[in-house]
C-alpha positions as CSV (number, residue, x, y, z in Angstrom):
1,M,11.0,6.9,22.4
2,T,12.2,3.6,23.6
3,A,12.3,0.2,20.9
4,V,10.4,-2.3,22.2
5,S,11.6,-5.1,20.7
6,D,15.2,-5.4,18.8
7,T,16.6,-7.5,16.1
8,T,19.8,-8.2,16.8
9,T,18.8,-10.4,19.5
10,P,18.1,-14.2,18.3
11,L,15.1,-14.6,16.8
12,A,12.4,-17.2,16.0
13,S,12.3,-18.3,12.5
14,L,9.9,-19.6,10.0
15,A,12.1,-19.3,6.7
16,D,12.1,-23.3,6.6
17,R,8.5,-22.9,5.9
18,V,8.8,-20.4,3.0
19,R,7.8,-21.5,-0.7
20,P,9.8,-20.5,-2.6
21,I,8.4,-18.5,-5.8
22,A,10.7,-18.0,-8.8
23,A,9.3,-14.7,-10.3
24,G,11.9,-14.0,-12.6
25,G,12.0,-10.0,-12.3
26,G,11.6,-7.5,-10.0
27,I,7.9,-7.4,-7.8
28,V,6.0,-4.1,-7.7
29,G,3.1,-5.4,-6.0
30,V,1.4,-8.5,-4.2
31,H,-2.1,-9.7,-3.9
32,F,-4.1,-12.7,-2.8
33,L,-7.4,-14.1,-5.7
34,S,-9.1,-16.2,-3.5
35,A,-6.1,-18.9,-2.0
36,T,-3.6,-17.6,-4.7
37,P,-1.2,-15.2,-4.4
38,V,-0.4,-13.1,-7.5
39,F,2.8,-11.3,-7.7
40,V,2.6,-7.9,-10.4
41,L,5.9,-7.8,-12.3
42,G,7.5,-4.8,-12.8
43,E,7.6,-5.4,-16.9
44,E,4.4,-6.5,-18.3
45,A,3.4,-9.4,-16.5
46,L,1.0,-11.1,-13.3
47,L,2.6,-14.3,-11.8
48,F,-0.1,-16.5,-10.3
49,A,1.3,-18.3,-7.9
50,A,-1.1,-21.5,-6.8
51,E,0.6,-23.9,-5.1
52,G,-0.5,-26.5,-8.0
53,G,1.5,-24.3,-10.4
54,E,2.5,-21.1,-11.9
55,K,0.9,-19.4,-14.2
56,R,2.4,-15.8,-15.7
57,V,0.1,-13.3,-18.0
58,S,1.0,-10.7,-19.4
59,V,-1.6,-7.8,-19.2
60,H,0.5,-4.6,-20.2
61,A,3.0,-3.6,-22.6
62,G,5.9,-2.0,-20.8
63,G,6.0,-1.4,-17.0
64,I,3.3,-1.9,-14.4
65,L,3.3,1.2,-12.2
66,A,0.6,0.4,-10.0
67,S,-1.7,-2.1,-8.8
68,A,-4.7,-2.7,-6.3
69,S,-7.1,-5.5,-5.4
70,D,-10.1,-6.0,-4.1
71,G,-9.6,-10.3,-3.6
72,K,-11.9,-10.7,-6.5
73,L,-9.5,-8.3,-9.6
74,I,-6.1,-7.2,-9.9
75,L,-6.4,-3.6,-11.1
76,T,-3.2,-2.3,-13.0
77,G,-2.0,0.9,-14.5
78,G,0.9,1.2,-16.7
79,D,3.5,3.3,-18.9
80,D,1.9,1.8,-22.2
81,G,-1.9,4.1,-20.7
82,T,-4.0,1.5,-20.1
83,L,-5.7,0.2,-17.1
84,V,-6.6,-3.5,-17.0
85,A,-8.7,-5.3,-14.7
86,T,-7.7,-9.1,-14.2
87,D,-9.3,-11.7,-12.5
88,A,-8.6,-14.9,-10.3
89,R,-9.0,-17.0,-13.6
90,G,-6.2,-14.8,-15.1
91,E,-8.9,-13.3,-17.6
92,H,-8.2,-9.7,-18.2
93,R,-9.7,-6.5,-19.9
94,V,-8.6,-3.0,-20.4
95,L,-10.7,-0.6,-18.7
96,A,-9.5,2.3,-20.1
97,T,-6.8,4.1,-22.2
98,D,-5.1,7.4,-21.8
99,D,-5.9,9.4,-24.8
100,K,-2.6,11.1,-24.3
101,K,-0.9,7.7,-23.8
102,R,0.3,9.3,-20.7
103,W,1.3,6.7,-17.9
104,I,-1.0,5.5,-15.4
105,D,0.8,5.5,-12.0
106,Q,-1.9,5.5,-9.1
107,V,-5.3,3.0,-9.4
108,A,-7.5,3.3,-6.6
109,L,-11.0,0.2,-6.3
110,G,-13.3,1.4,-4.0
111,P,-16.8,0.7,-3.0
112,D,-19.2,-1.9,-4.8
113,G,-16.7,-2.1,-7.8
114,A,-15.9,1.3,-8.4
115,V,-12.3,1.8,-9.7
116,A,-9.8,5.1,-9.4
117,W,-6.8,5.9,-11.5
118,S,-4.6,9.0,-12.5
119,A,-2.6,10.3,-15.5
120,G,-0.6,12.9,-15.2
121,K,-3.2,16.2,-13.3
122,T,-6.0,14.2,-14.5
123,A,-8.1,11.8,-11.7
124,H,-11.0,9.6,-12.8
125,V,-13.3,7.3,-11.6
126,L,-15.7,4.3,-12.9
127,T,-18.9,4.1,-11.0
128,K,-19.5,1.0,-10.4
129,K,-22.4,1.5,-13.6
130,G,-19.6,2.4,-15.8
131,E,-19.9,5.8,-15.5
132,P,-17.0,8.2,-16.3
133,R,-16.0,11.0,-13.7
134,S,-12.9,13.2,-14.0
135,F,-11.0,15.5,-12.1
136,E,-8.2,18.0,-12.9
137,A,-6.4,18.2,-9.9
138,P,-4.2,21.5,-9.3
139,S,-0.8,19.5,-9.9
140,T,0.1,16.0,-11.1
141,V,-1.7,13.4,-8.8
142,A,0.5,11.1,-6.6
143,G,-1.5,9.0,-4.9
144,L,-5.5,8.5,-4.4
145,A,-7.4,6.3,-1.9
146,F,-11.0,5.8,-1.6
147,A,-12.8,6.3,1.9
148,P,-13.9,3.5,4.0
149,K,-17.8,5.0,4.0
150,G,-19.3,6.9,1.1
151,F,-18.3,7.3,-2.3
152,R,-15.6,9.8,-1.7
153,L,-11.9,9.8,-3.1
154,G,-8.6,11.6,-1.7
155,I,-6.4,12.5,-3.7
156,A,-2.7,13.8,-2.6
157,H,-0.7,16.5,-4.8
158,Y,1.2,19.3,-4.4
159,N,0.4,22.0,-1.5
160,G,-2.0,19.2,0.2
161,A,-4.5,16.9,-0.7
162,T,-8.6,16.7,-2.2
163,L,-11.3,15.3,-1.3
164,W,-13.9,14.9,-3.8
165,F,-17.1,13.1,-4.6
166,P,-17.3,11.7,-8.2
167,N,-21.3,11.2,-8.0
168,A,-21.9,14.9,-6.3
169,S,-22.1,18.4,-7.7
170,A,-20.4,20.1,-4.9
171,K,-17.0,21.7,-4.8
172,P,-14.4,19.1,-3.9
173,E,-13.0,19.8,-0.6
174,T,-9.0,21.1,-0.3
175,L,-7.0,20.5,2.5
176,E,-3.5,22.8,2.9
177,W,-0.3,21.9,3.5
178,K,2.8,23.6,1.8
179,G,5.2,20.7,0.1
180,S,4.7,17.4,-1.5
181,H,1.9,14.7,-1.0
182,L,3.1,11.3,-2.2
183,S,0.6,9.0,-1.3
184,V,-2.5,9.3,0.4
185,A,-4.4,6.6,3.3
186,F,-8.1,7.5,4.8
187,S,-8.0,5.5,8.1
188,P,-10.4,2.9,8.7
189,D,-12.9,5.1,11.0
190,G,-13.0,7.5,8.2
191,K,-12.0,9.9,10.5
192,F,-8.2,10.8,9.6
193,L,-6.2,11.4,6.2
194,V,-3.0,11.5,6.2
195,T,-0.9,11.6,3.3
196,A,3.1,10.7,3.2
197,M,5.7,13.9,1.7
198,Q,8.6,14.2,0.1
199,E,10.5,15.4,3.3
200,P,10.9,12.3,5.1
201,M,7.3,13.2,7.6
202,L,3.9,12.4,7.3
203,H,1.0,14.7,7.8
204,G,-2.8,14.5,8.3
205,W,-6.0,15.9,9.0
206,R,-8.7,15.3,11.5
207,L,-11.7,14.9,9.5
208,P,-14.0,16.5,9.4
209,E,-12.6,19.7,11.1
210,G,-9.3,19.5,9.2
211,Q,-7.2,19.9,12.3
212,H,-3.4,19.0,11.4
213,M,-1.4,16.5,12.8
214,R,2.9,16.6,12.0
215,M,4.0,13.0,12.5
216,S,8.2,13.5,11.7
217,G,11.3,11.8,13.3
218,Y,11.9,9.7,10.2
219,S,15.7,9.1,8.6
220,A,13.8,8.8,5.0
221,R,10.9,9.4,3.0
222,V,8.1,7.1,4.1
223,R,7.3,4.7,1.4
224,S,4.9,2.8,2.9
225,L,2.4,2.9,5.2
226,G,-1.0,0.7,6.9
227,W,-3.3,0.6,9.5
228,T,-4.0,-1.8,11.7
229,A,-7.6,-3.9,11.6
230,D,-8.5,-1.9,14.5
231,G,-7.5,1.1,13.5
232,D,-5.7,1.7,16.3
233,F,-2.6,2.1,15.0
234,L,-0.9,3.6,11.4
235,A,2.3,1.3,10.6
236,T,5.4,2.9,8.8
237,S,8.5,2.8,7.1
238,G,11.0,5.3,6.7
239,S,13.2,4.4,9.4
240,E,15.8,1.8,11.1
241,Q,12.8,0.7,13.1
242,L,8.8,0.1,12.7
243,I,7.1,3.0,13.8
244,L,3.7,3.1,14.6
245,W,1.4,6.0,15.2
246,P,-1.4,5.8,18.1
247,F,-4.7,6.5,16.6
248,D,-6.9,5.4,19.3
249,G,-8.4,8.4,20.7
250,K,-10.2,11.1,18.9
251,D,-6.9,13.1,18.5
252,G,-4.9,10.6,16.9
253,P,-1.4,11.3,17.8
254,M,-1.2,14.8,18.4
255,G,0.6,14.9,21.7
256,R,1.8,11.2,21.5
257,Q,4.9,9.7,20.9
258,P,4.6,6.7,18.4
259,K,5.7,2.8,19.4
260,I,8.9,1.7,18.2
261,M,9.5,-1.9,17.5
262,A,11.8,-4.3,15.3
263,R,14.7,-2.1,15.3
264,H,17.6,-3.5,13.0
265,T,20.3,-2.0,11.4
266,A,18.9,-1.3,8.1
267,R,15.8,0.9,7.0
268,V,12.4,-0.4,7.0
269,V,10.9,-0.4,3.2
270,V,7.8,-2.3,3.4
271,V,5.1,-2.4,5.6
272,A,1.8,-4.2,6.2
273,C,-0.8,-5.0,8.7
274,H,-2.4,-8.6,9.2
275,P,-6.4,-7.9,8.2
276,H,-7.4,-9.7,11.7
277,Q,-4.8,-9.3,14.4
278,P,-2.8,-7.1,15.6
279,V,0.2,-7.8,13.7
280,V,2.4,-6.1,11.0
281,A,4.9,-8.1,8.4
282,V,8.6,-5.7,8.0
283,G,10.7,-5.8,5.2
284,Y,14.1,-4.0,5.4
285,A,16.1,-2.7,2.6
286,D,18.7,-5.7,3.5
287,G,16.0,-8.2,2.0
288,R,15.2,-9.6,5.3
289,V,11.4,-10.2,6.5
290,L,9.5,-10.1,9.8
291,I,6.4,-10.3,11.3
292,V,6.1,-8.4,14.6
293,R,3.3,-8.8,17.0
294,I,2.2,-5.5,18.4
295,D,1.1,-6.8,21.7
296,D,4.0,-8.1,23.1
297,G,6.6,-6.7,21.0
298,A,7.2,-10.8,19.7
299,L,9.4,-10.7,16.2
300,I,9.6,-14.0,13.9
301,E,11.7,-13.9,10.8
302,V,10.1,-15.1,7.8
303,K,12.8,-14.3,5.7
304,A,16.9,-13.9,6.2
305,A,18.9,-11.0,4.7
306,G,19.0,-11.5,0.8
307,L,19.8,-9.7,-2.5
308,A,17.7,-6.4,-2.6
309,P,15.4,-4.7,-0.7
310,V,11.4,-6.2,0.1
311,S,9.1,-4.3,-2.7
312,A,6.2,-5.9,-1.8
313,F,3.9,-7.9,0.5
314,G,0.7,-9.5,0.4
315,W,-1.8,-11.2,3.3
316,D,-4.7,-13.5,2.4
317,A,-8.2,-12.1,3.1
318,G,-7.8,-14.6,6.5
319,G,-4.7,-13.6,7.4
320,Q,-3.8,-17.4,7.0
321,T,-0.8,-17.2,4.4
322,L,1.4,-13.8,3.6
323,A,3.2,-13.6,0.7
324,F,6.5,-11.6,0.0
325,G,8.7,-10.0,-2.9
326,T,11.7,-8.1,-3.9
327,E,12.9,-6.0,-6.1
328,A,15.7,-8.8,-7.2
329,G,12.7,-11.0,-7.6
330,E,13.3,-13.3,-4.8
331,A,9.5,-14.5,-3.6
332,G,7.7,-17.0,-1.3
333,A,4.4,-17.5,0.5
334,L,4.3,-18.2,4.2
335,S,1.0,-20.3,5.2
336,F,0.6,-20.5,9.3
């Protein structure tokens, strides 16, 4: 495998065009509600960072453990056992409370406003009509993702993943592979399901046949992954470079090598694919942020190395603005 681009050479920089944002605490997520970047803080609050002024909204009585957004709402789960939905005005409401006050540490937003969350071994769904559904996984739920087509939820857990149709009486489908599966993602066309494992590797299945795929070679556990807009590549963290697995054929990456880009001395910890173009935002453990163009390997620096690892990215719907945050609360937004 050959690196296409290397961060040791001088790079073009847009760092001087970044609008700095004072988050005041570690950042665990970034989402856009319309044109406004919203930073999910590790404790209690969301920070709305509009250009005209910043607004802090407390939504949990404790730590925020997970977040997701569809551009209209931000869904958050907390260690206070509540699931909260917040809109663009900052108005928020509790959608669910765990009856045992367990942590809500996985959330997902699906088609037509359906929401999913988990506490312990139980995965919950609230349909667009407000009807509750639940499923007991074989072990603690470690990841949730809605399929891009149809009302189906992927659930990562120990020894594999489960495909659950909340509105169907059919038995959920189990995809087995030994080990701890800690996150789950469907390809944009719905033909592949990929999980990140406790070991430094990914496992995947080609649906509906269930054919296995194993993607390894990482120096650390893969904590962040994302699909390019056209579905041709799966971008991943977990190594000292951006690793892009090819999914442009019917067998995905089976028998093929990944594309390696943006090699650096620090490990990639967060990735976020542009919503329309073959471009990936890459965040490193030393705090550096780069934008990588897949077609030719061009690199643009958005943020130099700093105080702490990059912890979150968000693109606006049009792909015109990138927002980022770090574990130390460094934050910014860059408009192109």
